[in-house]
N, C-alpha and C positions, 0 to 999 in steps of 0.2 A: 504493500499500500504506500502510496506517495505520503511523504512527511507533511503534516498539517502545519501550516503557519501559526505562530502563537505570539501573543504579547503577554509578558508576565505583568501582573498587577500587584502592587504592594498592599499588604493586608493590614490596614489600619484597625487597631482592635483585635487582631488575631494573632497576638504573640509576635508581631513583626514578621511572620512567616510569608512566604510567597507561595501562591498556588499556581503551578505551571503544568503544562503538558508533560505527561510521563509520570506525574505524582499519582499515588494512590489517593483517591478523594477521601479525607477524613470523614468522620461521622458529622451529619448535619441533619437539621429538623426544619421543615417548612411549615408556616402557619398561613392558611389560605384565607381569603376573604369570607368564604362560607364556614369558617370555623374549624376547618379540618386541620389536623396535627398530622404531618406525613414524616415519618422517621426514614432516613436514608436506607436503613436495613430493609425496609418494605420494597425498595426500588431495585434490589439485586436482580440481575438479569435483564434489566431494561437499559435503553439508551436515554439519558436525562440531560435536558437543557435547562439550566438555571438562567434566566435572563433578567437582568437589572436595567430598569427603564424609568423614564420620568413623563409626566403629562406635558411638560413644557418643551419636550425633546422632540424636534421635527423627525429625525431619523427613527426615533422609537415609534412615533405615530405610523410612519410607513412600514416599520418592520413588524408590528404587531399582527395585522391582517395577513402578512406573509407567513409568519409562524402559525397562525390559526389555519390557514389553508393547508400548509404542510402536515400540521398535527392531524387535521381531519382525514387527510390521505393516508397517514402512516401511523396512527395510534394502534391499529390492530397489529402492527409489526412489532410492538414493544417499545414505543416512543412515549416519553412523559415530558411535558414542558411546564415549567413554573414562571410566571412573569411577576418579578418582585419589584414593587414600586419603591423608588427612592424618596418619593414625596411623602413627608410627614404631615404636609400642611392640608392636604386634600382628604376630606371626610369620606368614609365609606360610601355614603349616599351619592357622592359625586363621581364615583367609579362603578356604581351599581349597573348602569346601562352596559357599559363596556364589559363588566364581569360577566354579564348574562349573555352577551353576544359571542364570547369566546368559548371554544370547546375545551380549553384547558384553563386551569384556575389562575386567577391573579392572586398574589400573596401579599401579605403585610410584612413579613419578615422571614429571613432564613437565618438560622443560628448555625454557625460553622465556619467553614473556610472561605466563604464569599464575602470579600471585603467591601465595606462602603467605598464608593468611588465617585469622583466627579465626572468620570468618563461613562457616558450613557450613549447608546446601550452598550452593555457588556454582556457577553454570554460565556457561560462555562458548560462544556460539553463533556459529559461523563459516559464512557462506554459500559457495555453489559457486564464488565469484570470490575467495575469501580475504578477505573483508571481515567484520570483527566486527559482528554485527548485535544482539547483546544480551549484556550482562553482568548476570545476575540473582542476587542474593542471595536466598535462600529456595527452597523446593522447588517444582518444577513439579507441576502436576495434569495429569490427562488432558486437561482442556479447555484449559489454558494451553499445553500442549505442541502441541496440534492448531492452536491459534489462532497460535502463533508459529513452529512448525516447517513445518506444513502449506504455507503460502504459499511458504516457501523451497524445499521440495521440488518444488513445481510449476514453479519458475523453471527455465529452460533453463540447461544448463551452457555454453552458447557465450558467448562474451565479450559484455558489455553492449553494445547498440547494433548487434549483428550478427544 
Protein backbone atom coordinates (compact mmCIF):
# COMPACT_ATOMS: atom_id res chain seq x y z
CA UNK A 1 0.00 0.00 0.00
CA UNK A 2 1.20 3.48 -0.76
CA UNK A 3 2.49 5.52 2.17
CA UNK A 4 -0.17 7.94 3.43
CA UNK A 5 0.76 11.58 3.82
CA UNK A 6 0.61 12.73 7.41
CA UNK A 7 0.87 15.85 9.49
CA UNK A 8 1.74 15.45 13.15
CA UNK A 9 -0.33 17.59 15.47
CA UNK A 10 0.96 18.49 18.90
CA UNK A 11 -1.26 17.33 21.73
CA UNK A 12 -2.08 20.19 24.01
CA UNK A 13 -3.48 18.64 27.14
CA UNK A 14 -2.37 15.10 26.28
CA UNK A 15 0.88 14.88 28.21
CA UNK A 16 2.71 16.67 25.39
CA UNK A 17 2.61 13.53 23.25
CA UNK A 18 2.14 13.56 19.50
CA UNK A 19 -0.33 11.34 17.70
CA UNK A 20 1.03 10.34 14.30
CA UNK A 21 0.66 7.75 11.58
CA UNK A 22 1.99 4.37 12.66
CA UNK A 23 1.13 4.86 16.34
CA UNK A 24 -1.19 2.45 18.08
CA UNK A 25 -4.20 4.57 18.98
CA UNK A 26 -4.43 4.90 22.76
CA UNK A 27 -7.74 4.39 24.53
CA UNK A 28 -10.35 7.07 23.82
CA UNK A 29 -14.00 7.77 24.56
CA UNK A 30 -16.44 9.73 22.37
CA UNK A 31 -19.46 11.53 23.89
CA UNK A 32 -22.08 12.19 21.19
CA UNK A 33 -24.83 14.81 21.00
CA UNK A 34 -27.42 12.09 21.50
CA UNK A 35 -25.83 11.23 24.86
CA UNK A 36 -24.06 8.05 23.74
CA UNK A 37 -20.70 7.26 25.25
CA UNK A 38 -18.64 5.14 22.87
CA UNK A 39 -15.45 3.51 24.12
CA UNK A 40 -12.68 2.80 21.62
CA UNK A 41 -12.75 -0.86 22.65
CA UNK A 42 -16.23 -1.05 21.04
CA UNK A 43 -14.72 0.03 17.71
CA UNK A 44 -12.21 -2.81 17.31
CA UNK A 45 -12.25 -4.22 13.78
CA UNK A 46 -13.69 -1.03 12.29
CA UNK A 47 -12.11 1.84 10.39
CA UNK A 48 -12.63 5.02 12.42
CA UNK A 49 -12.41 8.67 11.42
CA UNK A 50 -12.40 11.21 14.24
CA UNK A 51 -13.00 14.57 12.57
CA UNK A 52 -12.51 17.85 14.46
CA UNK A 53 -14.50 20.71 12.93
CA UNK A 54 -16.03 24.12 13.69
CA UNK A 55 -19.23 25.86 12.60
CA UNK A 56 -17.30 28.93 11.46
CA UNK A 57 -14.94 26.87 9.27
CA UNK A 58 -15.69 27.05 5.53
CA UNK A 59 -13.75 23.89 4.59
CA UNK A 60 -15.53 22.05 7.43
CA UNK A 61 -18.92 23.03 6.01
CA UNK A 62 -17.88 21.59 2.66
CA UNK A 63 -16.35 18.46 4.18
CA UNK A 64 -19.24 17.33 6.41
CA UNK A 65 -21.59 16.51 3.48
CA UNK A 66 -18.71 14.67 1.77
CA UNK A 67 -18.05 12.63 4.90
CA UNK A 68 -21.78 11.95 5.23
CA UNK A 69 -22.11 10.68 1.65
CA UNK A 70 -19.04 8.48 2.07
CA UNK A 71 -20.32 7.11 5.36
CA UNK A 72 -23.75 6.32 3.91
CA UNK A 73 -22.05 4.36 1.12
CA UNK A 74 -19.57 2.51 3.35
CA UNK A 75 -21.00 2.14 6.87
CA UNK A 76 -21.89 -1.47 6.05
CA UNK A 77 -18.18 -2.07 5.33
CA UNK A 78 -17.15 -1.28 8.91
CA UNK A 79 -16.66 2.50 8.77
CA UNK A 80 -17.37 4.74 11.76
CA UNK A 81 -17.12 8.53 11.70
CA UNK A 82 -17.36 10.89 14.66
CA UNK A 83 -17.49 14.65 13.98
CA UNK A 84 -16.27 16.43 17.10
CA UNK A 85 -17.06 20.12 17.25
CA UNK A 86 -14.41 22.42 18.67
CA UNK A 87 -17.04 25.12 19.21
CA UNK A 88 -17.90 25.39 22.88
CA UNK A 89 -20.08 28.46 22.31
CA UNK A 90 -22.71 26.82 20.09
CA UNK A 91 -25.54 25.28 22.13
CA UNK A 92 -26.89 21.82 21.29
CA UNK A 93 -30.10 23.24 19.82
CA UNK A 94 -27.97 25.22 17.37
CA UNK A 95 -26.61 21.99 15.91
CA UNK A 96 -29.74 19.84 16.22
CA UNK A 97 -30.74 20.14 12.53
CA UNK A 98 -27.24 19.27 11.37
CA UNK A 99 -26.99 16.38 13.79
CA UNK A 100 -30.28 14.90 12.59
CA UNK A 101 -29.29 15.30 8.92
CA UNK A 102 -26.00 13.40 9.23
CA UNK A 103 -25.86 9.59 9.20
CA UNK A 104 -22.92 9.61 11.62
CA UNK A 105 -22.94 11.19 15.07
CA UNK A 106 -21.83 14.66 15.99
CA UNK A 107 -19.87 14.65 19.20
CA UNK A 108 -19.31 17.08 22.04
CA UNK A 109 -15.99 15.69 23.06
CA UNK A 110 -13.46 12.97 22.64
CA UNK A 111 -11.34 12.06 25.64
CA UNK A 112 -8.03 10.63 24.63
CA UNK A 113 -5.33 11.23 22.08
CA UNK A 114 -7.08 13.78 19.89
CA UNK A 115 -5.66 17.19 20.77
CA UNK A 116 -7.45 20.47 20.71
CA UNK A 117 -6.16 22.31 17.69
CA UNK A 118 -6.75 25.59 15.96
CA UNK A 119 -6.39 23.73 12.67
CA UNK A 120 -9.82 22.60 11.51
CA UNK A 121 -10.79 20.41 9.95
CA UNK A 122 -8.37 17.81 11.27
CA UNK A 123 -9.08 14.11 10.84
CA UNK A 124 -7.55 11.10 12.56
CA UNK A 125 -7.92 7.82 10.68
CA UNK A 126 -7.58 4.58 12.67
CA UNK A 127 -7.51 1.24 10.87
CA UNK A 128 -9.22 -2.01 11.83
CA UNK A 129 -6.24 -3.01 13.97
CA UNK A 130 -6.20 0.19 16.05
CA UNK A 131 -3.28 1.80 14.22
CA UNK A 132 -3.35 5.49 13.33
CA UNK A 133 -2.96 5.53 9.57
CA UNK A 134 -3.37 9.24 8.90
CA UNK A 135 -3.51 12.56 10.71
CA UNK A 136 -4.78 15.04 8.17
CA UNK A 137 -5.06 18.77 8.61
CA UNK A 138 -7.46 20.00 5.94
CA UNK A 139 -10.67 18.75 4.40
CA UNK A 140 -11.20 15.41 2.74
CA UNK A 141 -12.64 15.36 -0.76
CA UNK A 142 -14.62 12.44 -2.17
CA UNK A 143 -11.51 11.41 -4.08
CA UNK A 144 -9.13 11.64 -1.12
CA UNK A 145 -11.58 9.73 1.10
CA UNK A 146 -11.81 6.93 -1.43
CA UNK A 147 -8.03 6.83 -1.94
CA UNK A 148 -7.33 6.82 1.82
CA UNK A 149 -10.24 4.97 3.38
CA UNK A 150 -11.11 2.56 0.55
CA UNK A 151 -7.97 0.42 0.97
CA UNK A 152 -8.44 0.35 4.77
CA UNK A 153 -12.02 -0.87 4.40
CA UNK A 154 -10.79 -3.59 2.03
CA UNK A 155 -8.40 -4.94 4.69
CA UNK A 156 -9.48 -7.90 6.76
CA UNK A 157 -10.40 -7.32 10.38
CA UNK A 158 -8.34 -10.40 11.28
CA UNK A 159 -5.07 -9.73 13.05
CA UNK A 160 -2.23 -8.88 10.64
CA UNK A 161 -0.40 -11.96 9.47
CA UNK A 162 -3.40 -14.27 10.11
